[in-house]
NUKE-518447 format. One record per residue: residue in three letters; residue number from 0; y, x, z of N, C-alpha, C, CB in turn. Coordinates in pm, whole numbers, plus 50000, padded with zeros to 5 digits. Glycine has a CB too. Layout:
+-----+-----+-------+-------+-------+-------+-------+-------+-------+-------+-------+-------+-------+-------+
:  aa :   i :  n.c2 :  n.c1 :  n.c3 : ca.c2 : ca.c1 : ca.c3 :  c.c2 :  c.c1 :  c.c3 : cb.c2 : cb.c1 : cb.c3 :
+-----+-----+-------+-------+-------+-------+-------+-------+-------+-------+-------+-------+-------+-------+
: ala : NUM :     Y :     X :     Z :     Y :     X :     Z :     Y :     X :     Z :     Y :     X :     Z :
...
+-----+-----+-------+-------+-------+-------+-------+-------+-------+-------+-------+-------+-------+-------+
This chain:
+-----+-----+-------+-------+-------+-------+-------+-------+-------+-------+-------+-------+-------+-------+
:  aa :   i :  n.c2 :  n.c1 :  n.c3 : ca.c2 : ca.c1 : ca.c3 :  c.c2 :  c.c1 :  c.c3 : cb.c2 : cb.c1 : cb.c3 :
+-----+-----+-------+-------+-------+-------+-------+-------+-------+-------+-------+-------+-------+-------+
: met :   0 : 36325 : 57991 : 14646 : 36406 : 57890 : 14709 : 36365 : 57881 : 14856 : 36390 : 57753 : 14637 :
: asp :   1 : 36462 : 57898 : 14940 : 36433 : 57881 : 15082 : 36564 : 57874 : 15159 : 36344 : 57996 : 15136 :
: asn :   2 : 36552 : 57841 : 15286 : 36665 : 57843 : 15377 : 36666 : 57976 : 15449 : 36659 : 57724 : 15478 :
: asp :   3 : 36778 : 58009 : 15509 : 36787 : 58128 : 15593 : 36747 : 58085 : 15734 : 36932 : 58191 : 15590 :
: his :   4 : 36616 : 58083 : 15759 : 36566 : 58034 : 15888 : 36613 : 58116 : 16008 : 36416 : 58031 : 15886 :
: pro :   5 : 36622 : 58250 : 15996 : 36677 : 58324 : 16111 : 36822 : 58284 : 16142 : 36670 : 58475 : 16084 :
: ala :   6 : 36905 : 58272 : 16040 : 37045 : 58234 : 16063 : 37054 : 58093 : 16121 : 37126 : 58242 : 15932 :
: thr :   7 : 36973 : 58002 : 16071 : 36975 : 57864 : 16121 : 36930 : 57859 : 16266 : 36886 : 57774 : 16035 :
: thr :   8 : 36822 : 57931 : 16299 : 36773 : 57933 : 16436 : 36879 : 57989 : 16530 : 36644 : 58016 : 16446 :
: arg :   9 : 36944 : 58097 : 16490 : 37049 : 58156 : 16573 : 37169 : 58061 : 16586 : 37093 : 58291 : 16514 :
: glu :  10 : 37201 : 57987 : 16480 : 37310 : 57890 : 16487 : 37278 : 57782 : 16590 : 37336 : 57827 : 16349 :
: val :  11 : 37154 : 57731 : 16588 : 37115 : 57627 : 16684 : 37120 : 57682 : 16827 : 36973 : 57574 : 16653 :
: leu :  12 : 37065 : 57800 : 16848 : 37064 : 57859 : 16982 : 37206 : 57886 : 17031 : 36982 : 57988 : 16983 :
: gly :  13 : 37292 : 57932 : 16942 : 37432 : 57954 : 16977 : 37504 : 57823 : 17011 : 37504 : 58023 : 16863 :
: his :  14 : 37474 : 57720 : 16935 : 37532 : 57587 : 16961 : 37490 : 57537 : 17100 : 37488 : 57485 : 16852 :
: leu :  15 : 37361 : 57549 : 17131 : 37313 : 57502 : 17261 : 37374 : 57583 : 17376 : 37161 : 57511 : 17267 :
: thr :  16 : 37387 : 57713 : 17356 : 37448 : 57798 : 17458 : 37594 : 57760 : 17479 : 37437 : 57947 : 17418 :
: ala :  17 : 37667 : 57739 : 17370 : 37808 : 57700 : 17380 : 37824 : 57565 : 17450 : 37870 : 57695 : 17241 :
: ala :  18 : 37722 : 57480 : 17441 : 37725 : 57349 : 17505 : 37685 : 57355 : 17652 : 37635 : 57252 : 17431 :
: gly :  19 : 37649 : 57473 : 17702 : 37619 : 57488 : 17843 : 37475 : 57522 : 17878 : 37655 : 57366 : 17911 :
: ala :  20 : 37387 : 57527 : 17780 : 37245 : 57556 : 17809 : 37227 : 57702 : 17849 : 37157 : 57524 : 17686 :
: arg :  21 : 37139 : 57724 : 17944 : 37108 : 57859 : 17990 : 36959 : 57892 : 17978 : 37152 : 57877 : 18134 :
: arg :  22 : 36875 : 57790 : 17975 : 36730 : 57810 : 17963 : 36681 : 57722 : 17846 : 36653 : 57773 : 18098 :
: ile :  23 : 36677 : 57784 : 17729 : 36645 : 57712 : 17607 : 36501 : 57737 : 17567 : 36740 : 57753 : 17492 :
: ala :  24 : 36430 : 57629 : 17538 : 36291 : 57639 : 17492 : 36284 : 57605 : 17344 : 36198 : 57546 : 17575 :
: leu :  25 : 36170 : 57638 : 17286 : 36145 : 57610 : 17145 : 36014 : 57535 : 17133 : 36141 : 57742 : 17062 :
: gln :  26 : 36016 : 57431 : 17051 : 35892 : 57366 : 17009 : 35871 : 57410 : 16865 : 35898 : 57206 : 17024 :
: ser :  27 : 35763 : 57482 : 16839 : 35739 : 57535 : 16705 : 35594 : 57516 : 16666 : 35778 : 57684 : 16697 :
: gly :  28 : 35563 : 57557 : 16546 : 35428 : 57540 : 16493 : 35334 : 57648 : 16543 : 35430 : 57540 : 16344 :
: ser :  29 : 35218 : 57649 : 16483 : 35111 : 57739 : 16526 : 35135 : 57883 : 16482 : 34980 : 57692 : 16473 :
: gly :  30 : 35227 : 57904 : 16389 : 35250 : 58038 : 16340 : 35177 : 58069 : 16212 : 35211 : 58138 : 16444 :
: ala :  31 : 35098 : 57975 : 16163 : 35021 : 57997 : 16041 : 35108 : 57992 : 15916 : 34910 : 57896 : 16031 :
: glu :  32 : 35222 : 57924 : 15923 : 35309 : 57913 : 15807 : 35433 : 57998 : 15827 : 35347 : 57766 : 15781 :
: thr :  33 : 35496 : 58037 : 15717 : 35613 : 58123 : 15724 : 35723 : 58063 : 15811 : 35666 : 58150 : 15585 :
: tyr :  34 : 35753 : 57935 : 15792 : 35860 : 57870 : 15868 : 35837 : 57888 : 16018 : 35869 : 57720 : 15833 :
: ala :  35 : 35719 : 57855 : 16066 : 35689 : 57866 : 16209 : 35699 : 58011 : 16257 : 35549 : 57810 : 16240 :
: arg :  36 : 35644 : 58103 : 16180 : 35650 : 58244 : 16220 : 35793 : 58294 : 16230 : 35572 : 58330 : 16120 :
: val :  37 : 35876 : 58262 : 16130 : 36013 : 58311 : 16127 : 36097 : 58249 : 16238 : 36076 : 58283 : 15991 :
: val :  38 : 36088 : 58117 : 16255 : 36166 : 58050 : 16360 : 36125 : 58103 : 16498 : 36146 : 57896 : 16353 :
: thr :  39 : 35995 : 58115 : 16522 : 35947 : 58162 : 16652 : 35988 : 58307 : 16676 : 35795 : 58149 : 16660 :
: ala :  40 : 35972 : 58393 : 16577 : 36010 : 58534 : 16593 : 36161 : 58548 : 16618 : 35971 : 58615 : 16468 :
: thr :  41 : 36241 : 58470 : 16548 : 36386 : 58475 : 16568 : 36422 : 58428 : 16709 : 36459 : 58388 : 16463 :
: tyr :  42 : 36358 : 58321 : 16754 : 36382 : 58271 : 16890 : 36346 : 58378 : 16994 : 36301 : 58142 : 16916 :
: glu :  43 : 36229 : 58441 : 16977 : 36185 : 58543 : 17071 : 36280 : 58664 : 17071 : 36043 : 58589 : 17037 :
: glu :  44 : 36328 : 58704 : 16952 : 36426 : 58813 : 16944 : 36555 : 58775 : 17015 : 36455 : 58848 : 16797 :
: trp :  45 : 36602 : 58654 : 16992 : 36725 : 58606 : 17054 : 36712 : 58610 : 17207 : 36758 : 58462 : 17005 :
: cys :  46 : 36600 : 58562 : 17257 : 36576 : 58564 : 17403 : 36574 : 58707 : 17455 : 36444 : 58493 : 17437 :
: ala :  47 : 36504 : 58797 : 17386 : 36494 : 58937 : 17428 : 36633 : 59003 : 17430 : 36399 : 59015 : 17336 :
: glu :  48 : 36715 : 58974 : 17331 : 36851 : 59030 : 17326 : 36933 : 58989 : 17448 : 36922 : 58985 : 17198 :
: arg :  49 : 36904 : 58875 : 17505 : 36980 : 58823 : 17618 : 36909 : 58843 : 17751 : 37008 : 58677 : 17598 :
: gly :  50 : 36789 : 58897 : 17748 : 36714 : 58921 : 17871 : 36668 : 58794 : 17939 : 36797 : 58999 : 17966 :
: val :  51 : 36643 : 58690 : 17859 : 36594 : 58564 : 17915 : 36451 : 58540 : 17867 : 36687 : 58445 : 17875 :
: pro :  52 : 36370 : 58473 : 17947 : 36232 : 58449 : 17904 : 36225 : 58351 : 17788 : 36150 : 58398 : 18021 :
: ala :  53 : 36137 : 58379 : 17695 : 36110 : 58287 : 17585 : 36011 : 58183 : 17636 : 36053 : 58362 : 17459 :
: arg :  54 : 36043 : 58058 : 17615 : 35956 : 57948 : 17658 : 35932 : 57860 : 17536 : 36019 : 57864 : 17777 :
: ala :  55 : 35812 : 57864 : 17486 : 35781 : 57788 : 17365 : 35658 : 57702 : 17388 : 35758 : 57883 : 17246 :
: val :  56 : 35658 : 57587 : 17320 : 35541 : 57500 : 17318 : 35506 : 57475 : 17173 : 35567 : 57366 : 17394 :
: arg :  57 : 35382 : 57446 : 17153 : 35332 : 57423 : 17018 : 35354 : 57277 : 16979 : 35182 : 57459 : 17008 :
: phe :  58 : 35396 : 57257 : 16857 : 35415 : 57123 : 16804 : 35279 : 57055 : 16787 : 35491 : 57126 : 16671 :
: glu :  59 : 35268 : 56935 : 16840 : 35148 : 56853 : 16828 : 35190 : 56718 : 16771 : 35074 : 56837 : 16966 :
: ala :  60 : 35160 : 56693 : 16646 : 35206 : 56571 : 16577 : 35161 : 56443 : 16647 : 35156 : 56570 : 16434 :
: ala :  61 : 35043 : 56443 : 16705 : 34989 : 56321 : 16767 : 35042 : 56295 : 16908 : 34839 : 56330 : 16772 :
: asp :  62 : 35121 : 56386 : 16962 : 35171 : 56375 : 17099 : 35296 : 56287 : 17104 : 35203 : 56515 : 17157 :
: thr :  63 : 35279 : 56157 : 17083 : 35395 : 56066 : 17077 : 35468 : 56056 : 17210 : 35350 : 55929 : 17034 :
: glu :  64 : 35402 : 56082 : 17320 : 35465 : 56075 : 17452 : 35532 : 56206 : 17493 : 35362 : 56036 : 17556 :
: gly :  65 : 35515 : 56310 : 17414 : 35578 : 56438 : 17446 : 35518 : 56509 : 17564 : 35721 : 56418 : 17470 :
: arg :  66 : 35390 : 56494 : 17586 : 35323 : 56557 : 17701 : 35328 : 56709 : 17694 : 35177 : 56512 : 17709 :
: thr :  67 : 35339 : 56766 : 17573 : 35345 : 56912 : 17562 : 35472 : 56968 : 17626 : 35339 : 56953 : 17414 :
: phe :  68 : 35573 : 56882 : 17649 : 35697 : 56926 : 17713 : 35691 : 56921 : 17865 : 35811 : 56842 : 17664 :
: asp :  69 : 35589 : 56859 : 17922 : 35587 : 56835 : 18067 : 35612 : 56960 : 18151 : 35455 : 56775 : 18106 :
: glu :  70 : 35546 : 57068 : 18120 : 35563 : 57190 : 18199 : 35705 : 57245 : 18188 : 35461 : 57296 : 18154 :
: leu :  71 : 35767 : 57230 : 18071 : 35903 : 57279 : 18051 : 36006 : 57198 : 18129 : 35937 : 57278 : 17905 :
: leu :  72 : 35976 : 57071 : 18155 : 36075 : 56980 : 18212 : 36062 : 56958 : 18362 : 36066 : 56849 : 18144 :
: thr :  73 : 35976 : 57035 : 18426 : 35955 : 57018 : 18570 : 35968 : 57152 : 18642 : 35817 : 56956 : 18598 :
: gly :  74 : 35986 : 57145 : 18770 : 35989 : 57265 : 18853 : 36124 : 57333 : 18855 : 35885 : 57361 : 18806 :
: thr :  75 : 36131 : 57441 : 18930 : 36257 : 57513 : 18948 : 36298 : 57591 : 18823 : 36245 : 57608 : 19065 :
: glu :  76 : 36205 : 57618 : 18736 : 36235 : 57693 : 18614 : 36243 : 57603 : 18492 : 36129 : 57800 : 18592 :
: arg :  77 : 36272 : 57475 : 18515 : 36275 : 57384 : 18401 : 36384 : 57423 : 18303 : 36296 : 57240 : 18449 :
: val :  78 : 36360 : 57395 : 18177 : 36458 : 57428 : 18074 : 36571 : 57325 : 18074 : 36391 : 57435 : 17936 :
: asp :  79 : 36683 : 57365 : 18018 : 36795 : 57272 : 18007 : 36829 : 57240 : 17861 : 36918 : 57329 : 18077 :
: ala :  80 : 36750 : 57292 : 17769 : 36769 : 57261 : 17627 : 36641 : 57293 : 17551 : 36889 : 57340 : 17567 :
: val :  81 : 36621 : 57220 : 17441 : 36505 : 57245 : 17356 : 36547 : 57234 : 17210 : 36389 : 57144 : 17387 :
: tyr :  82 : 36502 : 57330 : 17131 : 36512 : 57322 : 16986 : 36374 : 57285 : 16935 : 36565 : 57457 : 16921 :
: ala :  83 : 36360 : 57162 : 16887 : 36233 : 57115 : 16829 : 36239 : 57144 : 16679 : 36209 : 56960 : 16858 :
: ala :  84 : 36163 : 57241 : 16636 : 36169 : 57287 : 16497 : 36094 : 57196 : 16401 : 36114 : 57427 : 16487 :
: tyr :  85 : 36031 : 57093 : 16454 : 35956 : 56998 : 16370 : 35989 : 56855 : 16410 : 35804 : 57023 : 16381 :
: asp :  86 : 36000 : 56770 : 16310 : 36009 : 56627 : 16333 : 35864 : 56579 : 16347 : 36087 : 56551 : 16215 :
: pro :  87 : 35830 : 56501 : 16446 : 35906 : 56414 : 16534 : 35934 : 56472 : 16673 : 35834 : 56286 : 16550 :
: gly :  88 : 35956 : 56601 : 16683 : 35980 : 56663 : 16813 : 36094 : 56602 : 16891 : 36007 : 56806 : 16795 :
: gly :  89 : 36197 : 56555 : 16823 : 36310 : 56493 : 16893 : 36270 : 56368 : 16968 : 36420 : 56460 : 16796 :
: arg :  90 : 36193 : 56282 : 16902 : 36147 : 56159 : 16969 : 36048 : 56191 : 17081 : 36083 : 56063 : 16866 :
: gln :  91 : 35964 : 56291 : 17059 : 35871 : 56331 : 17163 : 35946 : 56379 : 17287 : 35777 : 56442 : 17112 :
: leu :  92 : 36050 : 56458 : 17265 : 36126 : 56510 : 17379 : 36205 : 56400 : 17448 : 36221 : 56620 : 17333 :
: leu :  93 : 36260 : 56305 : 17373 : 36329 : 56192 : 17436 : 36233 : 56114 : 17527 : 36390 : 56098 : 17329 :
: ala :  94 : 36110 : 56094 : 17479 : 36009 : 56022 : 17560 : 35976 : 56102 : 17686 : 35881 : 55997 : 17477 :
: ala :  95 : 35959 : 56232 : 17671 : 35926 : 56316 : 17787 : 36042 : 56318 : 17886 : 35892 : 56459 : 17742 :
: ala :  96 : 36164 : 56327 : 17837 : 36281 : 56329 : 17927 : 36289 : 56199 : 18006 : 36411 : 56351 : 17846 :
: arg :  97 : 36268 : 56086 : 17940 : 36269 : 55956 : 18011 : 36162 : 55954 : 18119 : 36247 : 55839 : 17912 :
: arg :  98 : 36044 : 56001 : 18086 : 35933 : 56000 : 18181 : 35965 : 56085 : 18306 : 35805 : 56052 : 18114 :
: his :  99 : 36042 : 56192 : 18287 : 36076 : 56282 : 18398 : 36211 : 56251 : 18461 : 36075 : 56425 : 18349 :
: gly : 100 : 36274 : 56142 : 18417 : 36401 : 56102 : 18475 : 36518 : 56192 : 18437 : 36389 : 56098 : 18622 :
: leu : 101 : 36507 : 56260 : 18324 : 36615 : 56347 : 18278 : 36702 : 56274 : 18177 : 36558 : 56476 : 18217 :
: arg : 102 : 36832 : 56294 : 18189 : 36926 : 56231 : 18096 : 36967 : 56331 : 17988 : 37051 : 56179 : 18171 :
: val : 103 : 36970 : 56282 : 17866 : 37015 : 56362 : 17752 : 37153 : 56309 : 17716 : 36914 : 56354 : 17629 :
: pro : 104 : 37256 : 56389 : 17715 : 37266 : 56534 : 17727 : 37304 : 56586 : 17866 : 37365 : 56584 : 17629 :
: glu : 105 : 37320 : 56499 : 17963 : 37368 : 56544 : 18094 : 37276 : 56645 : 18161 : 37384 : 56425 : 18185 :
: asp : 106 : 37143 : 56624 : 18149 : 37046 : 56713 : 18213 : 36971 : 56801 : 18114 : 36947 : 56632 : 18291 :
: leu : 107 : 36968 : 56760 : 17989 : 36887 : 56827 : 17888 : 36952 : 56811 : 17753 : 36742 : 56771 : 17887 :
: leu : 108 : 36970 : 56922 : 17682 : 37024 : 56919 : 17547 : 36909 : 56925 : 17447 : 37123 : 57035 : 17524 :
: leu : 109 : 36932 : 56867 : 17330 : 36824 : 56857 : 17231 : 36879 : 56871 : 17090 : 36750 : 56724 : 17245 :
: val : 110 : 36811 : 56955 : 17011 : 36832 : 56967 : 16868 : 36696 : 56959 : 16802 : 36908 : 57099 : 16829 :
: cys : 111 : 36687 : 56886 : 16692 : 36560 : 56870 : 16621 : 36581 : 56896 : 16472 : 36502 : 56729 : 16644 :
: ala : 112 : 36493 : 56973 : 16411 : 36495 : 56991 : 16266 : 36431 : 56868 : 16204 : 36420 : 57122 : 16223 :
: ser : 113 : 36510 : 56794 : 16128 : 36458 : 56670 : 16071 : 36550 : 56621 : 15960 : 36443 : 56562 : 16179 :
: glu : 114 : 36490 : 56554 : 15865 : 36565 : 56486 : 15759 : 36576 : 56337 : 15788 : 36499 : 56509 : 15622 :
: asp : 115 : 36521 : 56291 : 15898 : 36515 : 56149 : 15931 : 36652 : 56096 : 15973 : 36413 : 56125 : 16043 :
: pro : 116 : 36714 : 56008 : 15893 : 36844 : 55954 : 15931 : 36838 : 55866 : 16056 : 36901 : 55874 : 15816 :
: gly : 117 : 36718 : 55825 : 16096 : 36702 : 55744 : 16216 : 36744 : 55814 : 16343 : 36560 : 55701 : 16228 :
: tyr : 118 : 36751 : 55947 : 16342 : 36795 : 56019 : 16461 : 36941 : 55988 : 16495 : 36777 : 56170 : 16441 :
: ala : 119 : 37018 : 55940 : 16399 : 37156 : 55900 : 16427 : 37161 : 55772 : 16508 : 37233 : 55882 : 16296 :
: glu : 120 : 37049 : 55699 : 16516 : 37044 : 55570 : 16585 : 36962 : 55573 : 16714 : 36986 : 55466 : 16494 :
: thr : 121 : 36904 : 55687 : 16750 : 36827 : 55694 : 16874 : 36923 : 55687 : 16993 : 36742 : 55823 : 16880 :
: ala : 122 : 36867 : 55667 : 17112 : 36950 : 55662 : 17233 : 36917 : 55782 : 17319 : 36927 : 55529 : 17311 :
: pro : 123 : 37003 : 55881 : 17323 : 37126 : 55899 : 17248 : 37097 : 55950 : 17107 : 37220 : 55995 : 17322 :
: pro : 124 : 37198 : 55947 : 17019 : 37179 : 56004 : 16886 : 37146 : 56154 : 16898 : 37306 : 55983 : 16800 :
: val : 125 : 37047 : 56198 : 16820 : 36995 : 56334 : 16830 : 37058 : 56425 : 16723 : 36842 : 56335 : 16817 :
: thr : 126 : 37104 : 56541 : 16768 : 37152 : 56645 : 16677 : 37035 : 56693 : 16593 : 37217 : 56763 : 16757 :
: thr : 127 : 37058 : 56703 : 16462 : 36951 : 56747 : 16373 : 36995 : 56866 : 16289 : 36907 : 56632 : 16283 :
: val : 128 : 36896 : 56940 : 16244 : 36914 : 57045 : 16146 : 36849 : 56994 : 16019 : 36852 : 57184 : 16194 :
: ser : 129 : 36927 : 56985 : 15912 : 36873 : 56947 : 15782 : 36851 : 57073 : 15701 : 36969 : 56847 : 15706 :
: leu : 130 : 36733 : 57086 : 15645 : 36704 : 57199 : 15558 : 36745 : 57170 : 15414 : 36555 : 57233 : 15564 :
: asn : 131 : 36813 : 57058 : 15395 : 36871 : 57020 : 15266 : 36770 : 57023 : 15151 : 36986 : 57112 : 15234 :
: pro : 132 : 36665 : 56944 : 15159 : 36564 : 56947 : 15052 : 36620 : 56905 : 14915 : 36448 : 56856 : 15088 :
: glu : 133 : 36721 : 56818 : 14914 : 36778 : 56777 : 14786 : 36848 : 56896 : 14719 : 36878 : 56661 : 14805 :
: leu : 134 : 36925 : 56972 : 14797 : 36991 : 57090 : 14742 : 36890 : 57195 : 14697 : 37086 : 57151 : 14845 :
: thr : 135 : 36783 : 57209 : 14774 : 36678 : 57304 : 14738 : 36614 : 57264 : 14605 : 36572 : 57312 : 14849 :
: ala : 136 : 36583 : 57137 : 14590 : 36522 : 57089 : 14465 : 36618 : 57108 : 14348 : 36482 : 56941 : 14477 :
: arg : 137 : 36744 : 57074 : 14369 : 36843 : 57089 : 14262 : 36857 : 57236 : 14221 : 36980 : 57034 : 14308 :
: ala : 138 : 36862 : 57325 : 14319 : 36874 : 57468 : 14290 : 36750 : 57519 : 14215 : 36894 : 57548 : 14419 :
: ala : 139 : 36634 : 57469 : 14253 : 36510 : 57511 : 14185 : 36509 : 57464 : 14040 : 36387 : 57456 : 14259 :
: val : 140 : 36550 : 57340 : 14017 : 36554 : 57288 : 13880 : 36658 : 57365 : 13798 : 36587 : 57137 : 13879 :
: asp : 141 : 36775 : 57388 : 13854 : 36878 : 57464 : 13782 : 36829 : 57603 : 13745 : 37005 : 57475 : 13867 :
: arg : 142 : 36760 : 57667 : 13837 : 36707 : 57802 : 13810 : 36602 : 57798 : 13701 : 36649 : 57863 : 13939 :
: leu : 143 : 36515 : 57697 : 13706 : 36410 : 57684 : 13605 : 36470 : 57658 : 13467 : 36312 : 57571 : 13643 :
: val : 144 : 36567 : 57570 : 13460 : 36633 : 57540 : 13332 : 36699 : 57666 : 13277 : 36739 : 57426 : 13349 :
: ala : 145 : 36765 : 57741 : 13362 : 36828 : 57865 : 13317 : 36726 : 57964 : 13264 : 36907 : 57928 : 13432 :
: leu : 146 : 36611 : 57970 : 13326 : 36505 : 58060 : 13279 : 36450 : 58014 : 13145 : 36391 : 58067 : 13382 :
: val : 147 : 36425 : 57884 : 13132 : 36368 : 57830 : 13009 : 36466 : 57842 : 12893 : 36326 : 57684 : 13028 :
: glu : 148 : 36591 : 57805 : 12916 : 36690 : 57808 : 12810 : 36737 : 57950 : 12780 : 36809 : 57722 : 12847 :
: gly : 149 : 36734 : 58036 : 12877 : 36769 : 58175 : 12858 : 36916 : 58202 : 12833 : 36692 : 58229 : 12746 :
: thr : 150 : 36999 : 58102 : 12840 : 37141 : 58122 : 12813 : 37213 : 58192 : 12927 : 37207 : 57990 : 12785 :
: his : 151 : 37183 : 58156 : 13047 : 37242 : 58217 : 13167 : 37131 : 58247 : 13265 : 37350 : 58123 : 13231 :
: pro : 152 : 37058 : 58355 : 13241 : 36946 : 58385 : 13331 : 36994 : 58399 : 13476 : 36873 : 58513 : 13287 :
: pro : 153 : 36916 : 58345 : 13568 : 36956 : 58354 : 13709 : 36948 : 58498 : 13759 : 36868 : 58264 : 13796 :
: thr : 154 : 37026 : 58526 : 13859 : 37022 : 58656 : 13924 : 36884 : 58675 : 13988 : 37134 : 58670 : 14030 :
: pro : 155 : 36823 : 58790 : 13968 : 36692 : 58814 : 14031 : 36701 : 58804 : 14183 : 36637 : 58952 : 13991 :
: gly : 156 : 36592 : 58764 : 14243 : 36586 : 58755 : 14388 : 36584 : 58612 : 14435 : 36702 : 58829 : 14450 :
: pro : 157 : 36573 : 58594 : 14565 : 36563 : 58460 : 14622 : 36696 : 58384 : 14614 : 36517 : 58468 : 14766 :
: thr : 158 : 36684 : 58254 : 14608 : 36800 : 58166 : 14619 : 36795 : 58103 : 14757 : 36800 : 58057 : 14505 :
: val : 159 : 36901 : 58122 : 14834 : 36905 : 58072 : 14971 : 36991 : 57945 : 14974 : 36960 : 58180 : 15069 :
: val : 160 : 36933 : 57839 : 15028 : 37003 : 57712 : 15043 : 37044 : 57700 : 15190 : 36914 : 57590 : 14997 :
: pro : 161 : 37171 : 57675 : 15218 : 37213 : 57666 : 15358 : 37160 : 57539 : 15425 : 37364 : 57669 : 15367 :
: ala : 162 : 37125 : 57554 : 15551 : 37086 : 57438 : 15632 : 37214 : 57377 : 15688 : 36986 : 57479 : 15747 :
: ala : 163 : 37204 : 57256 : 15741 : 37321 : 57187 : 15796 : 37291 : 57138 : 15937 : 37363 : 57069 : 15705 :
: leu : 164 : 37373 : 57180 : 16032 : 37362 : 57133 : 16170 : 37448 : 57009 : 16184 : 37405 : 57244 : 16272 :
: arg : 165 : 37383 : 56895 : 16212 : 37454 : 56769 : 16229 : 37462 : 56738 : 16379 : 37382 : 56652 : 16151 :
: val : 166 : 37574 : 56773 : 16438 : 37591 : 56762 : 16583 : 37613 : 56615 : 16621 : 37709 : 56849 : 16632 :
: arg : 167 : 37530 : 56571 : 16715 : 37541 : 56436 : 16771 : 37538 : 56447 : 16924 : 37425 : 56342 : 16718 :
: thr : 168 : 37533 : 56336 : 16990 : 37545 : 56329 : 17136 : 37444 : 56417 : 17209 : 37529 : 56187 : 17181 :
: ser : 169 : 37322 : 56430 : 17161 : 37216 : 56498 : 17235 : 37243 : 56644 : 17265 : 37089 : 56487 : 17160 :
: ser : 170 : 37343 : 56703 : 17198 : 37370 : 56845 : 17223 : 37519 : 56874 : 17240 : 37315 : 56930 : 17110 :
: arg : 171 : 37596 : 56772 : 17269 : 37741 : 56791 : 17274 : 37790 : 56858 : 17402 : 37810 : 56660 : 17259 :
: gly : 172 : 37707 : 56876 : 17498 : 37751 : 56948 : 17617 : 37698 : 56885 : 17744 : 37901 : 56952 : 17622 :
: met : 173 : 37664 : 56972 : 17835 : 37613 : 56928 : 17964 : 37730 : 56904 : 18057 : 37516 : 57032 : 18024 :
: arg : 174 : 37707 : 56819 : 18153 : 37811 : 56793 : 18252 : 37800 : 56899 : 18362 : 37799 : 56648 : 18311 :
: pro : 175 : 37908 : 56975 : 18388 : 37903 : 57074 : 18496 : 37876 : 57006 : 18629 : 38035 : 57155 : 18502 :
: pro : 176 : 37815 : 57070 : 18726 : 37775 : 57208 : 18717 : 37644 : 57223 : 18640 : 37761 : 57268 : 18855 :
: tyr : 177 : 37633 : 57331 : 18566 : 37512 : 57359 : 18489 : 37400 : 57397 : 18584 : 37536 : 57471 : 18385 :
: leu : 178 : 37282 : 57397 : 18533 : 37167 : 57438 : 18615 : 37186 : 57583 : 18658 : 37032 : 57420 : 18536 :
: pro : 179 : 37140 : 57617 : 18776 : 37153 : 57758 : 18822 : 37070 : 57851 : 18735 : 37110 : 57772 : 18970 :
+-----+-----+-------+-------+-------+-------+-------+-------+-------+-------+-------+-------+-------+-------+
């Protein structure tokens, strides 16, 4: 049971690009877990395919002020979008954007992987990627029951549960002109 993390990562990056982003960064994990490795590798491949630099920061759960984003949000090479692959990355980035005087979505686009329904109420509401844990659990139970009962054995191989991109204000589009 798993999600198609490469497809989901590419969907998010494509969404941000279609909304006007040209310099997209990633907030990801340390790489010790499969999710972090796959999301980061897919992001780096996507950047290489387009000839753009990969800009990633490591997720730090205790960084409530979003200080890990500071370097990405300043200077002439500042990013114009971030995919935060971990919750609470969205709130961290909103805090960092406020601190740097950046408006979301006018100056900075944001997507965060999260199951937290509270992102629909943030200012502005944050676009989220749901990995659909309920569907994953249901699929796992159905597969287990089929194995135990033996009446309809499941097809061998992995079961992929689709993720869901919930588009909200934070990634709906930048106001032209876009960053150079």
